[in-house]
C-alpha positions in Angstrom: 85.9 -38.1 -220.2 87.0 -36.9 -223.6 90.9 -36.3 -223.8 89.8 -32.9 -225.3 87.9 -31.9 -222.5 89.1 -28.5 -220.8 88.6 -29.1 -217.1 86.8 -26.2 -215.1 85.7 -27.2 -211.0 83.2 -25.5 -209.3 83.1 -25.6 -205.3 80.1 -25.1 -202.9 79.9 -23.5 -199.5 80.2 -25.6 -196.1 82.8 -24.6 -194.1 84.3 -27.3 -192.5 83.5 -29.5 -195.2 85.5 -28.0 -197.1 87.9 -30.7 -196.4 86.3 -32.6 -198.6 87.1 -30.4 -202.0 91.0 -30.5 -200.9 91.3 -34.4 -200.9 88.5 -33.9 -204.6 91.2 -31.9 -205.9 94.6 -33.6 -205.1 93.4 -35.7 -206.9 92.4 -34.5 -210.2 96.2 -32.8 -209.2 97.4 -36.6 -208.8 95.7 -37.6 -212.1 97.6 -34.9 -213.9 93.8 -33.0 -214.8 95.5 -29.3 -215.6 92.2 -27.0 -214.6 92.0 -24.0 -216.8 88.6 -22.3 -214.7 87.4 -22.6 -211.2 84.9 -21.1 -209.3 83.9 -20.9 -205.2 81.2 -19.5 -202.7 82.7 -19.0 -199.0 85.0 -21.7 -198.6 84.8 -23.3 -201.9 86.2 -19.4 -203.0 88.9 -20.0 -200.7 89.9 -23.6 -201.9 89.9 -22.1 -205.2 91.6 -18.7 -204.2 94.5 -21.1 -203.3 94.4 -23.0 -206.3 94.8 -20.4 -208.3 97.0 -18.6 -206.8 99.8 -21.0 -206.8 102.0 -22.0 -209.8 101.2 -26.1 -210.6 104.0 -27.6 -208.0 103.4 -25.6 -205.1 99.3 -25.9 -205.3 99.0 -29.4 -203.3 101.3 -27.7 -200.8 99.8 -24.6 -199.9 96.4 -26.4 -199.6 97.2 -28.6 -196.5 99.4 -25.8 -195.5 95.8 -24.5 -194.8 93.9 -27.4 -194.2 96.2 -28.4 -191.9 96.6 -25.3 -189.7 92.6 -25.1 -189.6 92.1 -28.7 -188.0 91.3 -28.9 -184.3 93.6 -32.0 -182.7 89.9 -33.1 -180.8 90.6 -35.5 -177.7 87.6 -38.3 -178.3 86.9 -37.1 -181.6 85.8 -40.6 -182.4 82.0 -39.5 -179.6 79.7 -37.0 -181.9 78.7 -35.6 -178.5 82.2 -34.2 -178.3 82.6 -33.0 -182.2 79.1 -31.3 -181.1 80.8 -30.1 -178.6 83.6 -28.2 -179.9 81.6 -27.3 -182.8 79.6 -25.3 -180.2 82.2 -24.0 -178.8 83.8 -22.6 -182.0 80.8 -21.1 -183.5 80.8 -19.5 -180.0 84.2 -18.4 -179.2 85.7 -18.5 -182.6 89.3 -20.9 -183.6 91.8 -20.4 -183.1 93.9 -18.9 -186.6 91.0 -18.4 -188.4 88.2 -16.0 -185.9 88.0 -15.5 -183.0 84.6 -13.3 -180.5 85.2 -9.9 -180.9 87.3 -8.5 -177.6 85.0 -8.4 -174.4 82.6 -10.0 -176.1 81.1 -6.3 -177.4 79.3 -8.0 -180.2 76.8 -10.1 -177.5 76.3 -6.9 -175.3 75.5 -3.6 -177.3 75.1 -5.5 -181.0 77.9 -2.8 -181.7 78.7 -5.1 -184.8 77.1 -6.7 -187.2 79.0 -10.0 -187.0 79.9 -11.9 -184.3 83.5 -12.8 -184.5 86.3 -11.1 -186.6 87.6 -13.0 -189.3 91.6 -11.6 -189.8 93.4 -13.9 -188.9 92.4 -15.9 -192.0 93.3 -12.7 -194.2 97.0 -12.9 -192.4 96.9 -16.7 -192.8 95.1 -16.6 -196.8 98.2 -13.9 -197.7 100.8 -16.3 -196.9 99.1 -19.1 -198.8 98.0 -16.8 -202.1 100.5 -15.4 -205.2 97.6 -12.9 -206.4 100.4 -12.1 -208.7 100.1 -15.6 -210.6 96.5 -15.0 -209.4 96.2 -12.7 -211.9 98.3 -13.5 -214.4 95.3 -15.5 -216.2 96.7 -18.9 -215.8 93.3 -20.3 -214.5 90.0 -18.2 -214.6 89.2 -17.8 -211.4 85.6 -16.7 -210.2 84.4 -15.8 -207.1 81.2 -15.3 -205.7 79.0 -12.8 -203.4 76.1 -11.8 -201.8 75.0 -7.8 -202.0 73.8 -7.3 -199.1 71.3 -4.3 -200.5 70.1 -6.3 -203.6 70.3 -9.9 -202.5 72.0 -10.6 -206.0 74.8 -12.3 -206.4 77.7 -11.0 -207.6 80.5 -12.6 -209.5 84.5 -11.5 -209.9 86.3 -13.1 -212.4 90.0 -12.5 -212.9 89.6 -12.8 -216.7 87.6 -9.6 -216.5 89.5 -7.7 -213.8 91.6 -7.7 -210.8 91.5 -9.7 -207.8 92.6 -9.1 -204.2 92.3 -10.4 -201.0 88.9 -8.6 -200.2 87.0 -10.1 -202.8 88.1 -13.6 -201.8 87.1 -12.1 -198.0 83.8 -10.8 -199.1 83.0 -15.1 -200.4 83.9 -16.1 -196.8 82.1 -13.0 -195.0 79.4 -15.5 -193.4 76.3 -13.0 -192.1 76.4 -13.3 -189.1 79.1 -14.1 -188.3 81.5 -12.9 -190.0 81.6 -9.4 -191.0 80.5 -8.1 -194.7 83.1 -6.3 -196.7 83.3 -3.5 -199.3 84.1 -3.2 -202.4 83.5 -0.5 -205.0 81.0 1.0 -202.3 78.9 -2.4 -202.9 78.6 -4.3 -199.6 78.5 -8.1 -199.5 78.4 -10.9 -197.9 78.7 -14.9 -198.6 76.5 -15.9 -201.5 76.0 -19.4 -199.5 72.2 -19.0 -198.7 71.7 -17.9 -202.4 73.3 -19.6 -204.9 75.3 -22.6 -203.1 77.1 -24.2 -206.0 77.7 -21.5 -208.3 77.4 -23.0 -211.8 75.5 -20.0 -213.7 78.6 -17.7 -212.8 81.2 -20.1 -214.3 79.4 -21.1 -217.5 79.1 -17.0 -217.9 79.5 -16.9 -220.4 78.8 -20.4 -222.2 82.4 -21.7 -223.6 82.5 -22.4 -227.0 84.9 -25.8 -226.8 84.4 -29.3 -225.1 84.7 -28.5 -221.4 83.8 -31.8 -218.4 83.2 -29.7 -215.2 83.9 -31.5 -211.9 81.2 -29.3 -209.3 82.4 -30.4 -206.2 78.7 -29.7 -203.5 79.3 -30.0 -199.4 75.2 -31.5 -200.0 74.3 -34.9 -200.3 70.3 -34.6 -202.1 69.8 -37.9 -201.1 70.2 -39.3 -196.9 68.3 -41.9 -193.8 65.4 -40.7 -193.0 66.6 -38.7 -189.1 65.9 -40.4 -185.9 66.7 -37.6 -183.6 66.9 -33.4 -183.3 71.0 -33.3 -184.5 70.4 -35.9 -187.4 67.1 -33.4 -189.0 69.4 -30.6 -188.1 72.0 -32.4 -190.3 69.3 -33.4 -193.1 67.7 -30.2 -192.9 70.7 -28.3 -194.4 71.7 -30.8 -196.9 68.3 -30.5 -198.4 67.8 -27.1 -198.7 71.6 -26.8 -200.0 70.9 -30.1 -202.6 67.6 -27.8 -204.6 69.8 -24.8 -205.3 72.4 -27.1 -206.7 70.0 -28.9 -208.6 68.5 -25.5 -209.6 71.8 -24.6 -210.8 72.7 -27.3 -212.4 69.2 -27.1 -214.4 69.2 -23.4 -215.3 72.7 -24.3 -217.0 71.8 -27.8 -219.3 68.8 -25.1 -219.7 71.4 -22.5 -221.4 73.3 -25.2 -223.5 70.0 -26.5 -224.6 68.9 -23.0 -226.4 72.7 -22.2 -227.4 72.3 -25.2 -229.6 68.5 -25.3 -230.8 69.4 -21.5 -232.0 72.5 -22.0 -233.3 73.2 -26.4 -234.0 75.2 -28.6 -232.3 76.9 -26.3 -229.1 80.5 -28.0 -228.1 79.7 -30.5 -225.4 79.6 -29.9 -221.5 80.0 -32.6 -219.2 79.1 -31.5 -216.1 79.5 -34.3 -213.1 77.8 -33.1 -209.8 80.3 -35.0 -206.9 78.8 -35.3 -203.7 80.1 -35.2 -200.2 77.9 -38.0 -198.4 78.8 -38.8 -195.1 79.8 -42.4 -195.7 81.1 -42.7 -192.2 78.1 -41.6 -190.3 80.8 -38.6 -188.7 78.7 -35.9 -189.5 76.8 -33.5 -187.1 74.1 -30.7 -187.2 76.8 -29.0 -186.7 79.2 -30.2 -189.3 79.9 -26.8 -190.8 81.8 -25.4 -188.1 83.5 -29.1 -186.6 86.9 -28.5 -187.3 88.0 -32.0 -185.0 91.5 -33.2 -186.8 88.9 -37.1 -187.2 86.3 -35.1 -189.5 88.5 -32.9 -192.0 90.9 -36.5 -192.7 87.7 -38.3 -192.7 86.0 -36.0 -195.7 89.8 -34.9 -197.2 89.8 -39.1 -197.2 86.7 -39.0 -198.3 86.9 -36.2 -201.8 90.5 -38.0 -202.8 88.3 -41.2 -202.6 85.3 -40.0 -204.9 87.5 -38.8 -207.2 89.8 -42.0 -207.6 86.8 -43.4 -208.0 86.0 -42.7 -212.1 85.8 -39.0 -211.0 82.4 -40.4 -209.7 81.1 -42.3 -212.2 77.0 -42.4 -212.3 76.8 -39.6 -210.1 77.4 -37.6 -213.4 74.6 -34.9 -214.4 75.1 -33.8 -218.1 74.5 -30.9 -219.1 73.9 -31.3 -223.0 
């Protein structure tokens, strides 16, 4: 990585798997790399907003505070069956301090709301962890993404083009069915994960006119073993679905750089390092996105940190030019 490059970061969705990104960002900060632009989808948007919404000396503390509070002490969490049961309970009943089922289960019985859970506790927590004044100061470019419910198209909200608030962030984490959609300026939005889980294209709109190294921190891994059971098959299916999106996003950005180079001579260098979360310890289950157990959160954080410290994911690089 050239010392003159600006550091950009792109964070995918993945709910509880976002602890992997937090660990990676911890290493980036400890290595003294200055993040100048950051984009996120879903939980990646939440991590990104905490980073962009705090001055450098407070970022790690605020990021740790969120994930420590989100982490759930789980008895016998070393057993997959226990984590599956806890993740299923979280999906059905909620996670204290983050989201809870609507009162009296009205959503299950009468379908009176478009979501199972109310995630206002998450909003209240983010109000404490994010300084919106600093976020909108321009110190770090922040791009949040969401999907328009009526058109299915991706929308991006860019702090260098508009003032961002918690509504934009809540729109990005509004996972369909689980959490209620968010309406902004007459348009209704949900989590963009099913359309654009690794939002490289919004981050690179427009293309930079200077050298950039972009760390694309992806909670899905393209490669993995052949499943031997239903749970493993469900986990692998998620990785295949989301990693295919990531591959298309990287290819699209590469093509845009090549097109500009062909038309205007040599384009500024852009190095996209695609760093994927791989379950090296075999802890993950098919319900991994809802697994907030302390063991899982700690293992993901450690894995993200290790991949950055090991040469910024050397060998997992996808170069755009």
